[in-house]
C-alpha positions as CSV (number, residue, x, y, z in Angstrom):
1,M,0.0,0.1,0.0
2,A,1.4,3.2,-0.9
3,V,2.1,5.9,1.5
4,L,0.5,9.3,0.4
5,P,2.9,12.4,1.1
6,I,2.5,14.8,3.4
7,Q,1.4,18.0,1.3
8,P,2.5,21.4,2.9
9,T,1.3,25.0,2.5
10,P,2.9,26.2,-1.2
11,F,4.6,28.7,0.6
12,F,6.0,26.9,3.2
13,A,7.1,23.6,1.3
14,N,10.8,25.2,1.8
15,K,10.7,26.4,4.7
16,N,13.9,27.7,4.8
17,R,13.3,29.7,1.8
18,A,10.2,31.0,3.1
19,F,11.9,32.1,6.6
20,W,14.3,33.9,4.3
21,Y,11.8,35.9,2.5
22,L,10.1,36.9,5.3
23,Q,13.3,37.7,6.8
24,I,14.1,40.1,4.1
25,G,11.2,41.3,3.5
26,G,9.8,42.0,6.7
27,W,13.2,44.0,8.0
28,G,13.1,45.5,4.3
29,G,9.6,46.8,4.7
30,A,10.6,48.4,8.3
31,F,13.7,50.4,7.4
32,L,11.3,51.0,3.9
33,L,8.9,52.3,6.2
34,R,11.0,54.6,8.8
35,A,12.9,55.8,5.4
36,I,9.5,57.3,4.3
37,S,8.7,58.9,7.8
38,A,11.9,60.4,7.6
39,F,11.6,62.0,5.0
40,A,7.8,63.2,5.9
41,N,9.6,64.7,8.8
42,E,12.4,66.7,7.2
43,Q,15.3,64.3,8.5
44,P,18.6,64.7,6.5
45,L,20.0,62.0,4.3
46,D,22.5,60.8,6.7
47,F,19.5,59.9,9.1
48,L,19.0,56.9,6.5
49,V,22.3,55.5,7.4
50,I,21.1,55.4,11.0
51,I,18.1,53.4,10.5
52,L,20.1,50.7,7.9
53,I,22.0,50.5,10.9
54,Q,19.0,49.6,13.1
55,A,17.6,47.4,10.6
56,V,20.7,45.5,10.2
57,T,20.9,44.9,13.9
58,G,17.3,43.9,14.4
59,F,17.7,41.3,11.4
60,S,21.1,40.0,12.7
61,L,19.7,39.4,16.3
62,S,16.6,38.4,14.9
63,L,18.6,35.2,13.1
64,V,20.3,34.6,16.4
65,L,16.7,34.7,18.4
66,S,15.4,32.0,15.4
67,V,18.4,29.6,16.5
68,I,17.4,29.9,20.3
69,Y,13.7,29.4,19.2
70,R,14.1,26.6,17.0
71,Q,15.6,24.6,20.3
72,L,12.6,26.0,22.3
73,I,9.5,25.1,20.3
74,S,9.4,21.7,21.1
75,R,10.4,22.1,24.6
76,R,7.8,22.1,27.8
77,P,5.7,25.0,27.6
78,L,7.1,26.7,30.8
79,V,10.6,26.1,29.9
80,T,9.9,27.5,26.1
81,W,8.1,30.6,27.5
82,S,10.4,31.4,30.2
83,S,13.6,31.1,27.9
84,T,11.5,33.1,25.4
85,A,11.2,35.7,27.6
86,L,14.5,35.5,28.8
87,A,16.1,35.4,25.3
88,L,14.2,37.9,24.2
89,A,14.7,40.6,26.7
90,L,18.3,39.9,26.2
91,A,18.2,40.6,22.3
92,V,15.9,43.7,22.9
93,G,18.8,45.3,25.4
94,I,22.0,44.8,22.6
95,H,19.7,46.4,20.2
96,A,18.5,49.3,22.4
97,F,22.1,49.4,23.3
98,I,23.7,49.6,19.7
99,D,20.8,52.0,18.8
100,S,21.2,54.3,21.1
101,W,24.9,54.3,20.7
102,V,25.0,55.1,17.2
103,L,22.2,57.8,17.5
104,D,24.6,59.1,20.4
105,L,27.4,59.2,18.2
106,A,25.4,61.1,15.3
107,R,23.8,63.6,17.5
108,P,26.0,63.7,20.7
109,S,23.6,64.4,23.7
110,G,26.2,65.9,26.0
111,G,25.5,63.8,28.8
112,E,25.2,59.9,30.7
113,T,21.7,60.7,31.8
114,D,20.4,61.8,28.4
115,F,21.9,58.7,26.7
116,V,20.1,56.5,29.5
117,R,16.4,58.4,28.8
118,L,17.3,57.5,25.1
119,F,18.5,53.8,26.1
120,V,15.1,53.5,28.0
121,G,13.1,55.1,25.1
122,I,14.5,53.0,22.3
123,Y,14.5,49.9,24.6
124,F,10.7,49.9,24.6
125,Y,10.5,50.7,20.4
126,D,12.8,47.6,20.4
127,L,10.9,45.3,22.3
128,T,7.7,45.8,20.3
129,V,9.8,45.3,16.9
130,L,11.4,42.1,18.2
131,G,8.4,41.2,20.3
132,A,6.4,41.5,17.0
133,W,8.9,39.6,15.1
134,S,8.7,36.3,18.0
135,A,5.2,36.4,18.1
136,L,5.0,35.6,14.2
137,Y,7.8,32.9,14.2
138,Y,6.3,31.0,17.1
139,A,2.7,31.6,15.3
140,I,4.2,30.5,11.8
141,N,5.7,27.1,13.6
142,Y,2.8,26.1,15.2
143,F,0.6,26.9,12.3
144,L,3.0,24.3,10.4
145,Q,3.0,21.9,13.1
146,V,-0.7,21.9,13.1
147,E,-0.7,21.5,9.4
148,E,1.5,18.6,9.3
149,Q,-0.6,17.0,12.3
150,A,-3.5,17.3,10.1
151,D,-2.0,16.2,7.0
152,R,-0.6,13.2,8.9
153,L,-4.0,11.7,10.4
154,E,-5.7,13.0,7.2
155,R,-2.9,9.8,5.7
156,L,-3.4,7.7,8.5
157,E,-7.2,7.8,7.6
158,M,-7.2,7.3,4.0
159,Q,-4.5,4.7,4.6
160,A,-6.9,3.0,6.9
161,T,-9.9,3.4,4.1
162,S,-7.4,2.0,2.0
163,A,-6.6,-0.7,3.8
164,Q,-10.4,-1.8,4.4
165,L,-11.0,-1.6,1.0
166,E,-8.4,-3.9,0.4
167,M,-9.4,-6.0,3.0
168,L,-12.8,-6.1,1.3
169,R,-11.6,-7.2,-2.1
170,Y,-9.6,-10.0,-1.2
171,Q,-12.1,-11.4,0.7
172,L,-14.0,-12.3,-2.8
173,N,-11.4,-14.1,-4.4
174,P,-11.2,-16.6,-1.8
175,H,-14.6,-16.8,-1.6
176,F,-15.1,-17.1,-5.6
177,L,-12.4,-19.4,-5.8
178,F,-13.8,-22.3,-3.4
179,N,-16.8,-22.0,-5.1
180,T,-15.3,-22.7,-9.0
181,L,-12.9,-25.5,-7.5
182,N,-15.7,-27.4,-5.9
183,S,-17.1,-27.4,-9.6
184,I,-13.7,-28.0,-11.4
185,S,-13.2,-31.2,-8.3
186,T,-16.5,-32.5,-9.1
187,L,-15.6,-33.0,-12.8
188,V,-12.8,-34.5,-12.5
189,L,-14.2,-37.2,-9.8
190,L,-16.8,-37.8,-12.4
191,K,-14.1,-38.3,-15.0
192,Q,-15.3,-35.0,-16.8
193,T,-11.2,-34.3,-17.9
194,E,-12.1,-32.2,-21.0
195,P,-14.5,-29.9,-19.2
196,A,-12.8,-29.6,-16.2
197,N,-9.6,-28.8,-18.4
198,A,-11.6,-26.0,-20.2
199,M,-13.1,-24.8,-17.0
200,L,-9.3,-24.2,-15.3
201,T,-8.2,-22.5,-18.3
202,R,-11.1,-19.8,-18.2
203,L,-10.2,-20.1,-14.4
204,S,-7.0,-18.8,-15.0
205,S,-7.9,-16.1,-17.7
206,F,-10.5,-14.8,-15.5
207,L,-7.9,-14.5,-12.6
208,R,-5.5,-12.9,-15.0
209,H,-7.6,-10.7,-15.7
210,T,-8.5,-9.7,-12.0
211,L,-5.3,-9.3,-10.7
212,V,-4.3,-6.5,-13.5
213,N,-6.0,-4.0,-11.2
214,Q,-5.2,-3.0,-7.5
215,P,-7.5,-4.2,-4.5
216,G,-9.3,-0.7,-3.7
217,S,-8.8,0.7,-7.4
218,K,-11.6,1.8,-9.7
219,V,-12.3,0.8,-13.0
220,T,-14.2,1.7,-15.9
221,M,-17.8,0.0,-15.9
222,A,-17.2,-1.5,-19.6
223,Q,-14.0,-3.2,-17.5
224,E,-16.0,-4.8,-14.8
225,V,-18.6,-5.9,-17.3
226,E,-15.7,-7.6,-19.3
227,T,-14.6,-9.2,-16.1
228,L,-18.4,-10.3,-15.9
229,M,-17.9,-11.9,-19.0
230,L,-15.2,-14.0,-18.3
231,Y,-16.5,-14.9,-14.9
232,L,-19.9,-16.0,-17.3
233,D,-17.7,-18.2,-19.5
234,I,-16.6,-20.4,-16.4
235,E,-20.2,-20.6,-14.9
236,R,-22.0,-21.1,-18.9
237,M,-20.0,-24.2,-18.9
238,R,-22.4,-25.5,-16.0
239,F,-25.9,-24.1,-17.0
240,E,-25.4,-24.2,-20.9
241,E,-29.1,-22.6,-21.8
242,R,-30.3,-22.0,-18.4
243,L,-27.5,-19.3,-18.5
244,Q,-29.1,-16.5,-20.2
245,T,-28.1,-12.7,-19.9
246,D,-29.2,-9.6,-20.8
247,F,-27.1,-6.8,-20.6
248,Q,-27.5,-3.2,-21.6
249,V,-25.1,-0.3,-20.8
250,D,-25.2,3.4,-22.0
251,P,-21.9,4.6,-23.7
252,V,-22.2,7.2,-21.4
253,A,-22.7,4.9,-18.6
254,A,-19.6,3.0,-19.7
255,R,-17.1,5.2,-19.1
256,A,-18.1,5.8,-15.4
257,C,-15.4,4.4,-12.5
258,I,-16.7,2.0,-10.2
259,P,-14.9,0.1,-7.2
260,S,-13.3,-3.0,-9.4
261,M,-15.3,-6.4,-8.7
262,L,-18.2,-4.3,-7.4
263,L,-20.5,-6.3,-9.6
264,Q,-19.0,-9.9,-9.8
265,P,-20.9,-10.9,-6.3
266,L,-24.4,-10.0,-7.7
267,V,-23.7,-11.9,-10.4
268,E,-22.5,-14.6,-8.5
269,N,-25.5,-14.9,-6.0
270,A,-28.0,-14.7,-9.6
271,I,-26.4,-17.6,-10.3
272,K,-26.7,-19.6,-7.4
273,Y,-30.2,-18.4,-6.3
274,G,-31.9,-18.2,-9.4
275,V,-30.5,-20.0,-11.9
276,S,-29.4,-23.1,-9.9
277,P,-32.7,-24.0,-8.2
278,Q,-35.0,-24.1,-11.5
279,E,-34.8,-26.6,-14.2
280,E,-35.5,-23.9,-16.7
281,G,-33.0,-21.4,-15.6
282,A,-33.1,-18.4,-15.2
283,T,-31.8,-15.0,-16.9
284,I,-29.8,-12.2,-15.6
285,S,-30.1,-8.9,-16.7
286,L,-27.9,-5.6,-15.7
287,V,-28.7,-2.0,-16.7
288,A,-26.5,0.8,-16.1
289,Q,-27.3,4.3,-17.3
290,I,-26.7,8.0,-15.9
291,V,-29.4,9.4,-14.4
292,G,-28.9,13.1,-13.9
293,P,-25.3,13.3,-12.0
294,R,-25.5,9.6,-10.8
295,L,-24.8,6.7,-12.3
296,R,-27.5,3.7,-11.2
297,V,-26.6,0.1,-12.1
298,T,-29.5,-2.7,-11.7
299,V,-28.5,-6.4,-11.7
300,S,-31.5,-8.9,-11.7
301,D,-32.4,-12.0,-11.9
302,T,-35.6,-14.1,-13.0
303,G,-35.2,-16.6,-10.1
304,P,-38.1,-17.6,-7.7
305,G,-36.6,-14.5,-5.1
306,I,-36.9,-14.6,-1.3
307,N,-40.2,-16.1,-0.8
308,Q,-40.9,-14.2,2.1
309,G,-44.3,-13.0,1.6
310,G,-42.1,-10.5,-1.6
311,A,-41.3,-7.5,0.0
312,E,-40.8,-4.6,-2.6
313,E,-38.0,-3.1,-0.4
314,L,-35.8,-4.1,2.1
315,P,-33.2,-2.7,4.2
316,P,-29.7,-2.9,4.6
317,A,-29.7,-4.4,7.8
318,L,-31.2,-7.6,6.2
319,I,-28.2,-7.9,3.3
320,G,-26.5,-10.4,4.9
321,S,-29.8,-13.1,6.0
322,L,-31.2,-12.8,2.2
323,R,-32.7,-15.9,0.3
324,R,-31.1,-19.3,2.0
325,S,-30.3,-19.7,5.5
326,T,-27.0,-21.6,3.9
327,S,-25.7,-18.5,2.4
328,T,-22.9,-17.0,4.0
329,G,-23.9,-13.5,3.2
330,V,-20.4,-12.6,1.9
331,G,-21.4,-10.9,-1.4
332,L,-23.9,-8.7,-0.6
333,A,-22.7,-7.5,2.9
334,N,-19.1,-7.0,0.7
335,I,-20.6,-4.5,-1.7
336,R,-22.4,-3.0,1.0
337,N,-19.2,-2.2,3.2
338,R,-17.4,-1.3,-0.2
339,L,-19.9,1.5,-1.3
340,A,-19.9,2.7,2.5
341,Q,-16.4,2.7,2.4
342,A,-15.7,4.3,-0.8
343,Y,-18.6,6.6,-0.8
344,G,-19.9,7.0,2.5
345,D,-23.7,8.0,2.4
346,D,-23.3,9.2,-1.0
347,H,-25.0,5.8,-2.4
348,R,-28.0,4.1,-2.6
349,F,-28.2,0.6,-2.1
350,E,-31.5,-0.8,-2.7
351,I,-32.8,-4.7,-2.8
352,R,-36.5,-5.6,-4.4
353,S,-38.4,-9.1,-4.7
354,P,-42.1,-8.9,-5.5
355,D,-44.3,-11.6,-5.3
356,S,-44.5,-12.4,-8.8
357,G,-40.6,-13.6,-8.2
358,G,-37.0,-12.6,-9.4
359,F,-34.7,-10.5,-7.5
360,T,-33.1,-7.4,-8.0
361,V,-30.4,-5.1,-6.6
362,L,-29.8,-1.5,-7.2
363,I,-27.1,0.5,-7.0
364,E,-26.5,4.5,-7.4
365,I,-23.4,6.1,-6.4
366,P,-21.8,9.4,-8.0
367,Y,-20.9,9.6,-11.9
368,E,-16.9,9.7,-12.1
369,P,-16.1,9.8,-15.9
370,A,-12.8,8.2,-16.7
371,E,-10.0,10.4,-16.8
372,S,-7.6,8.7,-19.5
373,A,-8.5,8.6,-23.4
374,A,-8.2,5.3,-23.4
375,D,-10.8,3.9,-21.2
376,E,-13.5,6.3,-22.6
377,T,-13.5,4.6,-26.1
378,G,-16.8,3.3,-25.3
379,A,-16.0,-0.1,-26.6
380,F,-17.7,-2.9,-25.5
381,P,-17.2,-6.4,-25.0
382,P,-19.2,-8.7,-26.8
383,Q,-21.7,-11.0,-24.7
384,P,-20.5,-14.5,-23.2
385,R,-20.3,-17.2,-25.7
386,Q,-24.0,-18.5,-25.9
387,M,-25.2,-22.4,-25.3
388,G,-23.2,-24.8,-27.3
389,D,-19.7,-23.1,-27.8
390,G,-17.7,-25.2,-26.1
391,P,-18.0,-28.4,-23.5
392,S,-20.5,-27.9,-21.4
393,V,-21.6,-30.0,-17.8
394,A,-25.3,-29.3,-17.4
395,G,-26.9,-31.0,-15.1
396,L,-24.3,-32.2,-13.1
397,P,-24.7,-33.1,-9.0
398,L,-22.6,-30.4,-7.8
399,P,-22.2,-29.8,-4.4
400,E,-24.0,-26.6,-2.9
401,R,-21.1,-24.1,-2.4
402,A,-20.8,-21.0,-0.3
């Protein structure tokens, strides 16, 4: 399972570069603002040198503070804030002393008392500037930490969802293999070697086709139907003319993306409970169409139905216990769980079985067109081979399958 990378805010994708951009831009802006103010107050040009020295001093001290703060930000809150206050007070004192000394050199005050008053006045100004810089430094870094934690949480949630989808998908292969291998075992016991070999060959083709798609991935409706055709090729060897199909898929619906192997359990259920119990067999129908912004897929059969009073629509809670008590309930419950994982509440899953017989499953999900042009050809695979196309084993007393 691929690990999803953390996606930082674009400006802070390179933290070192972002720091220097903010550092140069901030102190450059402060210098420009004070220079404009000096011109507005008709200060002499040599005053710009004093402003430049103050900006360079602040720039240099903030670099030292950034190194200290980087070591403090991951400590306990008491250590962080007490050490920050101490470092800030010391840096402001140095900044104010240098500013006062330079200003006193340029404009001598003539007394120690005047220098102290100048130092105190500049100290509070520099405290405001470096204090704002420190607050901004911590705010940005805490924001980046929160963002990184949120990205990591989202990544873990997506990985958990992907893992659950993979688990549900892997559940289908043993379920299908068990059923097919039971049929092949029966053929071997009855010394039907040619049908057994043909079924093994088609099983190999089916598994090779399904292994192309990653578990939890999505395929187009056309690709999903192609997989169903391979599966029906295997089952048609058992039932011959008793297994009839009627697939109707709109060209636009053929380009829609759905979770891979989503419909195979429905067709398997239809064969087991629709075709197998009836001597005349049954017809399995699949209709895929676009209804507004959604894809609607209906899989039905003309079998005997549930035979429980013919409820038109059954709640999802009954999905796992449908039809016969010998059913494992893996197929329908698996589909319901996969839809919930992939689409949340934004899907529709209904089952219907009227008094007249038959069984219908309706799935409705958001329409997601295929992105690649290769998937949007709209080409549709041919219908499965009809009766008589190859060896068959209709009517064999195969054991009950899971």
